[in-house]
Backbone as CSV, one residue per row, in Angstrom:
resi,resn,N_x,N_y,N_z,CA_x,CA_y,CA_z,C_x,C_y,C_z
1,MET,-15.627,16.738,-14.665,-16.912,16.627,-14.014,-16.716,16.034,-12.624
2,ILE,-17.364,16.658,-11.660,-17.399,16.104,-10.317,-18.823,15.623,-10.072
3,LEU,-18.921,14.384,-9.655,-20.210,13.782,-9.363,-20.270,13.545,-7.861
4,PHE,-21.202,14.222,-7.196,-21.397,14.073,-5.760,-22.551,13.113,-5.515
5,LEU,-22.321,12.109,-4.686,-23.382,11.196,-4.284,-23.843,11.586,-2.893
6,VAL,-25.139,11.818,-2.740,-25.717,12.161,-1.448,-26.791,11.143,-1.109
7,GLY,-27.101,11.050,0.175,-28.129,10.136,0.649,-27.839,9.762,2.077
8,TYR,-28.752,9.043,2.648,-28.653,8.679,4.057,-27.516,7.679,4.275
9,ALA,-27.008,7.636,5.501,-25.963,6.673,5.867,-26.420,5.266,5.519
10,GLY,-25.575,4.522,4.841,-25.905,3.157,4.469,-26.666,3.025,3.172
11,SER,-26.861,4.142,2.461,-27.629,4.092,1.214,-26.809,3.573,0.034
12,GLY,-25.505,3.433,0.221,-24.667,2.884,-0.844,-23.786,3.897,-1.533
13,LYS,-23.611,5.063,-0.940,-22.803,6.101,-1.589,-21.374,5.622,-1.854
14,SER,-20.775,4.970,-0.893,-19.403,4.490,-1.070,-19.326,3.268,-1.980
15,SER,-20.182,2.285,-1.739,-20.117,1.072,-2.559,-20.493,1.355,-4.017
16,LEU,-21.562,2.111,-4.233,-21.934,2.472,-5.610,-20.933,3.449,-6.202
17,GLY,-20.424,4.349,-5.361,-19.462,5.338,-5.837,-18.205,4.707,-6.402
18,LYS,-17.706,3.672,-5.746,-16.516,2.969,-6.249,-16.795,2.334,-7.597
19,ARG,-17.940,1.673,-7.715,-18.319,1.041,-8.994,-18.518,2.091,-10.085
20,LEU,-19.171,3.170,-9.719,-19.449,4.232,-10.677,-18.151,4.877,-11.169
21,ALA,-17.231,5.131,-10.257,-15.939,5.725,-10.641,-15.177,4.793,-11.581
22,ARG,-15.177,3.490,-11.278,-14.521,2.528,-12.180,-15.173,2.556,-13.548
23,ARG,-16.502,2.570,-13.565,-17.250,2.569,-14.831,-16.956,3.813,-15.654
24,LEU,-16.787,4.959,-14.975,-16.517,6.225,-15.662,-15.030,6.463,-15.899
25,GLY,-14.175,5.657,-15.271,-12.729,5.814,-15.416,-12.191,7.045,-14.701
26,VAL,-12.774,7.359,-13.540,-12.344,8.532,-12.776,-12.017,8.113,-11.342
27,ARG,-11.469,9.024,-10.601,-11.089,8.805,-9.208,-12.336,8.756,-8.312
28,PHE,-12.259,7.961,-7.250,-13.311,7.898,-6.241,-12.761,8.408,-4.914
29,VAL,-13.546,9.226,-4.225,-13.173,9.712,-2.899,-14.382,9.641,-1.979
30,ASP,-14.159,9.157,-0.771,-15.170,9.141,0.281,-14.820,10.280,1.229
31,THR,-15.734,11.232,1.431,-15.400,12.394,2.260,-15.114,12.008,3.708
32,ASP,-15.753,10.963,4.213,-15.448,10.542,5.584,-13.974,10.128,5.701
33,LYS,-13.499,9.374,4.733,-12.093,8.953,4.751,-11.164,10.155,4.574
34,ALA,-11.555,11.099,3.724,-10.741,12.310,3.522,-10.644,13.116,4.814
35,VAL,-11.751,13.217,5.552,-11.740,13.937,6.827,-10.867,13.204,7.836
36,GLU,-11.024,11.888,7.914,-10.211,11.113,8.855,-8.723,11.297,8.584
37,GLN,-8.354,11.315,7.306,-6.945,11.507,6.953,-6.460,12.906,7.294
38,SER,-7.278,13.920,6.997,-6.829,15.293,7.243,-6.763,15.619,8.729
39,VAL,-7.686,15.060,9.525,-7.724,15.348,10.959,-6.831,14.383,11.744
40,GLY,-6.663,13.166,11.203,-5.854,12.173,11.895,-6.602,11.450,12.990
41,ALA,-7.928,11.330,12.826,-8.757,10.641,13.813,-9.971,10.050,13.111
42,SER,-10.590,9.067,13.750,-11.794,8.461,13.181,-12.966,9.437,13.309
43,ILE,-13.968,9.235,12.484,-15.176,10.067,12.554,-15.778,9.983,13.955
44,ALA,-15.854,8.769,14.501,-16.420,8.592,15.849,-15.636,9.403,16.875
45,ASP,-14.309,9.377,16.795,-13.489,10.142,17.744,-13.646,11.647,17.541
46,ILE,-13.739,12.066,16.296,-13.930,13.498,16.020,-15.237,13.967,16.657
47,PHE,-16.315,13.222,16.446,-17.603,13.577,17.037,-17.517,13.579,18.564
48,HIS,-16.879,12.553,19.110,-16.819,12.408,20.567,-15.987,13.506,21.229
49,TYR,-14.807,13.786,20.668,-13.876,14.715,21.324,-14.010,16.165,20.856
50,GLU,-14.405,16.352,19.615,-14.451,17.716,19.065,-15.864,18.218,18.809
51,GLY,-16.789,17.295,18.589,-18.177,17.679,18.351,-18.538,17.757,16.872
52,GLU,-19.854,17.837,16.635,-20.345,17.830,15.254,-19.926,19.082,14.485
53,GLU,-19.960,20.229,15.118,-19.601,21.476,14.418,-18.179,21.390,13.852
54,TYR,-17.249,20.926,14.659,-15.860,20.758,14.211,-15.804,19.800,13.023
55,PHE,-16.521,18.673,13.144,-16.549,17.698,12.062,-17.109,18.311,10.784
56,ARG,-18.222,19.033,10.883,-18.862,19.604,9.691,-17.945,20.626,9.010
57,ILE,-17.214,21.385,9.788,-16.257,22.347,9.208,-15.136,21.596,8.480
58,ALA,-14.625,20.543,9.103,-13.569,19.740,8.470,-14.093,19.050,7.219
59,GLU,-15.334,18.589,7.271,-15.959,17.910,6.134,-16.104,18.870,4.950
60,ARG,-16.576,20.079,5.212,-16.721,21.071,4.136,-15.352,21.425,3.562
61,GLY,-14.357,21.592,4.436,-13.007,21.883,3.963,-12.463,20.780,3.073
62,ALA,-12.727,19.532,3.445,-12.243,18.402,2.650,-12.896,18.371,1.276
63,VAL,-14.205,18.590,1.222,-14.903,18.530,-0.061,-14.520,19.729,-0.943
64,GLU,-14.288,20.890,-0.344,-13.824,22.041,-1.122,-12.438,21.782,-1.701
65,ALA,-11.551,21.213,-0.892,-10.200,20.908,-1.378,-10.252,19.926,-2.543
66,LEU,-11.108,18.932,-2.447,-11.251,17.962,-3.539,-11.769,18.639,-4.801
67,ALA,-12.785,19.448,-4.656,-13.365,20.128,-5.821,-12.357,21.067,-6.467
68,ASN,-11.497,21.669,-5.665,-10.499,22.605,-6.189,-9.355,21.924,-6.921
69,GLU,-9.265,20.598,-6.830,-8.217,19.879,-7.562,-8.428,19.974,-9.063
70,GLY,-9.661,20.193,-9.479,-9.947,20.377,-10.890,-9.864,19.118,-11.733
71,VAL,-10.057,17.953,-11.121,-10.044,16.704,-11.873,-11.405,16.020,-11.742
72,ASP,-11.701,15.195,-12.733,-12.947,14.448,-12.702,-12.901,13.418,-11.581
73,MET,-14.004,13.309,-10.835,-14.073,12.311,-9.765,-15.500,12.099,-9.316
74,VAL,-15.684,10.992,-8.612,-16.940,10.679,-7.928,-16.655,10.837,-6.445
75,ILE,-17.470,11.632,-5.770,-17.279,11.895,-4.347,-18.515,11.420,-3.585
76,ALA,-18.295,10.476,-2.665,-19.360,10.025,-1.772,-19.336,10.930,-0.551
77,THR,-20.410,11.664,-0.343,-20.469,12.590,0.788,-21.004,11.877,2.021
78,GLY,-20.731,12.445,3.178,-21.353,11.952,4.402,-22.845,12.235,4.353
79,GLY,-23.631,11.421,5.023,-25.084,11.567,4.986,-25.593,12.906,5.480
80,GLY,-24.868,13.532,6.401,-25.300,14.812,6.940,-24.735,16.019,6.232
81,LEU,-23.752,15.812,5.351,-23.099,16.948,4.686,-24.092,17.864,3.972
82,PRO,-25.048,17.333,3.195,-25.966,18.239,2.482,-26.866,19.064,3.391
83,THR,-27.015,18.667,4.638,-27.961,19.333,5.534,-27.331,20.465,6.337
84,TRP,-26.045,20.647,6.223,-25.341,21.632,7.057,-25.101,22.921,6.272
85,ARG,-25.548,24.000,6.831,-25.385,25.338,6.246,-25.764,25.338,4.779
86,ASP,-24.892,25.856,3.914,-25.211,25.959,2.479,-24.574,24.842,1.655
87,ASN,-24.251,23.734,2.297,-23.519,22.672,1.596,-24.232,22.157,0.356
88,MET,-25.535,21.932,0.431,-26.227,21.365,-0.729,-26.200,22.341,-1.902
89,GLU,-26.435,23.589,-1.633,-26.370,24.581,-2.702,-24.963,24.637,-3.306
90,TRP,-23.952,24.552,-2.445,-22.560,24.580,-2.910,-22.268,23.364,-3.788
91,LEU,-22.703,22.172,-3.352,-22.508,20.969,-4.156,-23.159,21.118,-5.521
92,MET,-24.364,21.676,-5.540,-25.106,21.837,-6.795,-24.380,22.760,-7.775
93,ARG,-23.687,23.758,-7.255,-22.933,24.682,-8.106,-21.627,24.073,-8.616
94,CYS,-21.046,23.177,-7.823,-19.707,22.662,-8.129,-19.688,21.374,-8.937
95,GLY,-20.820,20.722,-9.063,-20.828,19.460,-9.795,-22.238,18.964,-10.018
96,ILE,-22.323,17.708,-10.356,-23.609,17.048,-10.539,-23.894,16.270,-9.266
97,VAL,-25.080,16.465,-8.706,-25.449,15.824,-7.442,-26.497,14.746,-7.717
98,VAL,-26.202,13.548,-7.235,-27.105,12.408,-7.394,-27.506,11.918,-6.011
99,TYR,-28.795,11.853,-5.786,-29.366,11.385,-4.520,-29.680,9.900,-4.636
100,LEU,-29.052,9.097,-3.799,-29.330,7.667,-3.736,-30.385,7.440,-2.657
101,ARG,-31.592,7.142,-3.085,-32.718,6.982,-2.157,-32.957,5.491,-1.896
102,ARG,-33.018,5.154,-0.617,-33.340,3.789,-0.192,-34.291,3.859,0.985
103,SER,-35.036,2.796,1.174,-35.935,2.729,2.323,-35.118,2.411,3.580
104,PRO,-35.613,2.825,4.746,-34.912,2.476,5.990,-34.760,0.961,6.155
105,GLU,-35.773,0.216,5.742,-35.713,-1.241,5.853,-34.596,-1.822,4.997
106,GLN,-34.439,-1.292,3.794,-33.374,-1.796,2.929,-32.004,-1.404,3.470
107,ILE,-31.879,-0.192,3.977,-30.601,0.227,4.561,-30.249,-0.692,5.725
108,LEU,-31.204,-0.962,6.593,-30.951,-1.848,7.731,-30.506,-3.224,7.254
109,SER,-31.146,-3.742,6.213,-30.789,-5.076,5.713,-29.403,-5.099,5.075
110,ARG,-28.927,-3.954,4.588,-27.602,-3.869,3.958,-26.474,-3.687,4.966
111,LEU,-26.818,-3.217,6.158,-25.788,-2.897,7.148,-25.136,-4.150,7.718
112,THR,-23.818,-4.177,7.659,-23.071,-5.217,8.356,-22.889,-4.764,9.802
113,GLU,-22.425,-5.644,10.639,-22.147,-5.268,12.025,-21.101,-4.157,12.066
114,HIS,-20.085,-4.260,11.217,-19.058,-3.213,11.149,-19.674,-1.887,10.697
115,GLY,-20.503,-1.945,9.664,-21.145,-0.737,9.160,-22.026,-0.075,10.199
116,ARG,-22.646,-0.887,10.999,-23.509,-0.369,12.055,-22.672,0.258,13.173
117,ASN,-21.588,-0.399,13.545,-20.753,0.074,14.649,-19.908,1.294,14.300
118,LYS,-19.570,1.452,13.029,-18.735,2.606,12.667,-19.523,3.916,12.615
119,ARG,-20.832,3.819,12.646,-21.682,5.010,12.633,-22.178,5.268,14.055
120,PRO,-21.653,6.295,14.713,-22.033,6.547,16.111,-23.536,6.666,16.326
121,MET,-24.257,7.235,15.372,-25.697,7.430,15.559,-26.475,6.116,15.494
122,PHE,-25.864,5.044,14.982,-26.535,3.751,14.876,-26.225,2.830,16.055
123,ARG,-25.155,3.113,16.768,-24.687,2.215,17.833,-25.687,2.090,18.978
124,GLY,-25.786,0.859,19.503,-26.571,0.619,20.707,-28.070,0.599,20.507
125,LYS,-28.539,0.645,19.265,-29.978,0.644,19.000,-30.415,-0.738,18.523
126,SER,-31.557,-1.170,19.002,-32.150,-2.404,18.472,-32.609,-2.120,17.042
127,ASP,-32.966,-3.174,16.307,-33.449,-2.971,14.936,-34.665,-2.055,14.906
128,ASP,-35.610,-2.266,15.820,-36.815,-1.426,15.853,-36.474,0.023,16.179
129,GLU,-35.596,0.228,17.150,-35.183,1.585,17.510,-34.454,2.253,16.349
130,LEU,-33.623,1.473,15.664,-32.870,2.024,14.540,-33.796,2.395,13.385
131,LEU,-34.777,1.560,13.102,-35.732,1.885,12.032,-36.502,3.165,12.356
132,THR,-36.953,3.300,13.589,-37.661,4.511,13.996,-36.754,5.727,13.862
133,PHE,-35.530,5.610,14.346,-34.556,6.700,14.256,-34.303,7.085,12.797
134,MET,-34.076,6.080,11.942,-33.795,6.356,10.528,-34.985,7.029,9.852
135,ARG,-36.186,6.550,10.107,-37.376,7.155,9.497,-37.487,8.631,9.859
136,GLU,-37.283,8.937,11.128,-37.380,10.329,11.575,-36.285,11.193,10.961
137,GLN,-35.049,10.711,11.000,-33.949,11.510,10.479,-34.015,11.645,8.954
138,MET,-34.409,10.579,8.285,-34.538,10.646,6.825,-35.618,11.647,6.426
139,ALA,-36.702,11.706,7.161,-37.769,12.674,6.879,-37.240,14.099,7.023
140,GLN,-36.409,14.342,8.014,-35.832,15.678,8.216,-34.855,16.046,7.099
141,ARG,-34.141,15.064,6.594,-33.106,15.323,5.592,-33.620,15.317,4.157
142,GLU,-34.794,14.762,3.943,-35.316,14.582,2.581,-35.324,15.883,1.783
143,ARG,-35.703,16.991,2.386,-35.795,18.249,1.628,-34.437,18.675,1.070
144,TYR,-33.368,18.333,1.754,-32.027,18.649,1.252,-31.647,17.695,0.128
145,TYR,-31.809,16.405,0.393,-31.450,15.412,-0.616,-32.245,15.611,-1.913
146,ALA,-33.514,15.982,-1.776,-34.396,16.121,-2.938,-33.989,17.267,-3.864
147,MET,-33.096,18.136,-3.423,-32.614,19.222,-4.270,-31.655,18.735,-5.352
148,ALA,-31.176,17.508,-5.236,-30.168,16.968,-6.156,-30.626,17.066,-7.610
149,HIS,-29.647,17.118,-8.493,-29.946,17.136,-9.928,-30.707,15.879,-10.342
150,TYR,-30.319,14.741,-9.771,-30.959,13.464,-10.090,-31.226,12.698,-8.805
151,ALA,-32.355,12.009,-8.751,-32.661,11.097,-7.654,-32.773,9.701,-8.240
152,VAL,-32.143,8.743,-7.563,-32.172,7.360,-8.019,-32.862,6.537,-6.941
153,GLU,-33.968,5.931,-7.312,-34.715,5.080,-6.379,-34.034,3.717,-6.356
154,CYS,-33.070,3.570,-5.461,-32.240,2.370,-5.408,-32.936,1.170,-4.782
155,THR,-34.029,1.390,-4.078,-34.717,0.294,-3.393,-35.115,-0.803,-4.372
156,SER,-35.486,-0.428,-5.580,-35.967,-1.409,-6.550,-34.906,-1.814,-7.577
157,MET,-33.638,-1.440,-7.346,-32.566,-1.762,-8.290,-31.424,-2.478,-7.590
158,SER,-30.735,-3.312,-8.346,-29.472,-3.853,-7.847,-28.436,-2.726,-7.922
159,ASP,-27.310,-2.910,-7.264,-26.260,-1.895,-7.332,-25.778,-1.693,-8.762
160,ASP,-25.630,-2.786,-9.518,-25.192,-2.659,-10.920,-26.215,-1.894,-11.758
161,GLU,-27.500,-2.155,-11.519,-28.542,-1.424,-12.242,-28.516,0.060,-11.883
162,ALA,-28.281,0.367,-10.610,-28.209,1.764,-10.194,-27.038,2.481,-10.859
163,VAL,-25.903,1.812,-10.962,-24.730,2.403,-11.635,-25.071,2.692,-13.097
164,GLU,-25.651,1.732,-13.775,-26.000,1.924,-15.195,-27.030,3.026,-15.362
165,TYR,-27.982,3.099,-14.456,-28.994,4.150,-14.495,-28.326,5.516,-14.405
166,ILE,-27.386,5.667,-13.486,-26.695,6.947,-13.318,-25.869,7.276,-14.549
167,VAL,-25.116,6.306,-15.053,-24.285,6.527,-16.251,-25.166,6.963,-17.414
168,ASN,-26.314,6.340,-17.593,-27.211,6.693,-18.693,-27.788,8.102,-18.524
169,ARG,-27.977,8.571,-17.297,-28.483,9.922,-17.062,-27.417,10.976,-17.351
170,LEU,-26.166,10.607,-17.143,-25.078,11.558,-17.387,-24.839,11.735,-18.869
């Protein structure tokens, strides 16, 4: 079984994904890290020097390669992966997709300075500007995320509760 975690940047895909993989006894992979390893550059550098299209192609290639390994795993996808071309439909065919839903306010409160700086789209924005940006972008992405097999309203749960909720749904 491949379990894909989707949701907005900072929603907890990586942190919950690691816990979930441990709980299920399977491998955990973060697609951003897989892309960085395959390309040999940071996500920020890929976006800056090669552009989003190049990144999205590399991201899809990385997730396809992982799925083709044929082993059970939890994969934390990039926040934009489900919104590009047919990615969400492809994820739905290849595994179980879980949408981690959080409010923009909760995401902002969870972000460390490092977490904020490593995401190019978050850099240089005040808290108010970032909240406005997140609300707008999350509204645009919601229709893709909502296609997931399961949606988990993480705003009202601790990370441990969210992991148990997902395990119980599986």
